C-alpha positions in Angstrom: 118.4 63.1 65.3 120.2 66.0 63.7 122.0 65.8 60.3 125.0 67.7 61.7 125.7 65.2 64.5 127.8 62.4 62.9 127.3 60.1 66.0 123.6 60.0 65.5 124.0 58.5 62.1 125.8 55.4 63.5 123.8 52.2 63.7 123.8 50.0 66.7 126.4 47.3 67.3 125.6 44.1 65.5 127.0 40.8 66.8 128.2 38.4 64.1 126.0 35.5 63.2 126.8 32.5 65.4 127.9 29.4 63.5 125.9 26.2 63.7 127.1 23.0 65.1 128.0 21.8 61.6 130.7 21.6 60.3 132.6 20.9 63.5 136.0 22.4 64.3 139.1 20.4 63.3 139.7 19.2 66.9 136.3 17.4 66.9 137.2 15.6 63.7 140.5 14.4 65.2 138.7 13.3 68.4 136.1 11.5 66.3 138.8 9.7 64.3 140.6 8.7 67.5 137.4 7.3 69.0 136.7 5.4 65.8 140.2 3.9 65.8 139.9 3.0 69.5 136.6 1.3 68.9 138.0 -0.6 65.9 140.9 -1.8 68.0 138.6 -2.9 70.8 136.4 -4.9 68.5 139.5 -6.5 66.9 140.9 -7.5 70.3 137.6 -9.0 71.4 137.2 -11.0 68.2 140.9 -12.2 68.4 140.4 -13.3 72.1 137.2 -15.0 71.2 138.9 -17.0 68.4 141.9 -17.7 70.4 139.9 -19.3 73.2 137.6 -21.3 70.9 139.4 -24.6 71.8 138.7 -23.9 75.5 134.9 -23.5 74.9 134.9 -26.7 72.9 136.8 -28.5 75.6 134.4 -27.2 78.3 131.5 -28.4 76.2 133.0 -31.9 75.8 133.8 -31.9 79.6 130.1 -31.2 80.2 129.2 -34.2 78.0 131.7 -36.4 80.0 130.2 -35.1 83.2 126.7 -36.3 82.2 128.1 -39.7 81.3 130.4 -40.1 84.3 131.0 -43.7 85.2 133.8 -45.5 87.1 135.1 -47.4 84.0 138.5 -47.3 82.3 136.9 -46.1 79.0 135.5 -43.0 80.6 138.8 -42.1 82.1 140.5 -42.7 78.8 138.1 -40.2 77.1 138.8 -37.7 79.9 142.5 -38.2 79.5 142.2 -37.8 75.7 140.4 -34.5 76.2 143.1 -33.2 78.4 145.8 -34.3 75.9 144.0 -32.5 73.0 143.8 -29.3 75.1 147.5 -29.7 76.0 148.4 -30.2 72.4 146.5 -27.0 71.4 148.0 -25.0 74.2 151.5 -26.4 74.4 152.4 -27.9 71.0 156.2 -27.6 71.6 156.0 -30.1 74.6 154.5 -32.8 72.4 152.0 -33.8 75.1 150.1 -36.4 73.0 153.2 -38.6 73.1 153.6 -38.4 76.8 152.5 -41.2 79.1 152.6 -42.1 82.8 155.0 -39.9 84.8 155.8 -37.5 82.0 152.1 -36.8 81.3 151.4 -36.4 85.1 154.3 -33.9 85.3 153.0 -32.0 82.3 149.5 -31.7 83.8 150.9 -30.6 87.2 153.4 -28.1 85.6 150.6 -26.2 83.9 148.5 -25.7 87.0 148.4 -22.5 89.2 149.7 -22.5 92.7 148.9 -25.5 95.0 149.9 -28.0 92.4 151.1 -30.7 94.6 147.7 -31.1 96.2 146.4 -32.4 92.9 149.1 -35.0 92.4 147.2 -38.0 93.8 144.2 -37.2 91.7 146.3 -36.9 88.6 148.1 -40.2 89.2 144.8 -41.9 89.8 143.3 -40.4 86.7 146.2 -41.5 84.5 146.3 -45.0 86.1 142.6 -45.5 85.8 142.8 -45.5 82.1 144.4 -48.9 82.0 143.4 -50.6 85.2 140.5 -53.0 85.1 139.1 -51.5 88.3 139.8 -47.7 88.3 141.0 -46.2 91.5 140.0 -42.6 90.7 136.6 -41.2 91.4 134.9 -39.5 88.4 133.9 -36.5 90.5 137.4 -35.8 91.6 138.7 -36.3 88.1 136.1 -33.9 86.7 136.9 -31.3 89.3 140.6 -31.5 88.5 139.9 -31.3 84.7 137.8 -28.2 85.3 140.6 -26.5 87.4 143.1 -27.5 84.8 141.1 -26.2 81.9 140.5 -22.8 83.6 144.3 -22.5 84.2 144.8 -22.8 80.4 143.1 -19.6 79.4 145.0 -17.3 77.2 
């Protein structure tokens, strides 16, 4: 190293000190906020759906109780019919289903079924008529199956 040579007095190239992972760049903050909002919206939607279908869970629990006590008596069919009317009132309040009887009530039940509705018509008629007949014509198993199908069709 000579004092006359100016190049020999230069130091080696030093790279700048790399930054750590904190604080993150502004893009990461934006991404984090978007993910936080998306998570909050998802939680809100799940809670809302859970609350909105509360009546359906309660109806299914009551249907399970009716299934355990299934007998071919008018009182049992009356209880099943009352359950379906409560669900219809919760789901379709504008139709005033609790005031419907006979043919109107049967049409209401059939109208709110998915495709293949007409196949359930004899079961619906027997279910409705069995509430007032001394000897019910409907079978509890068929009535329960119809009630299950009808309840599943009422999901929000």
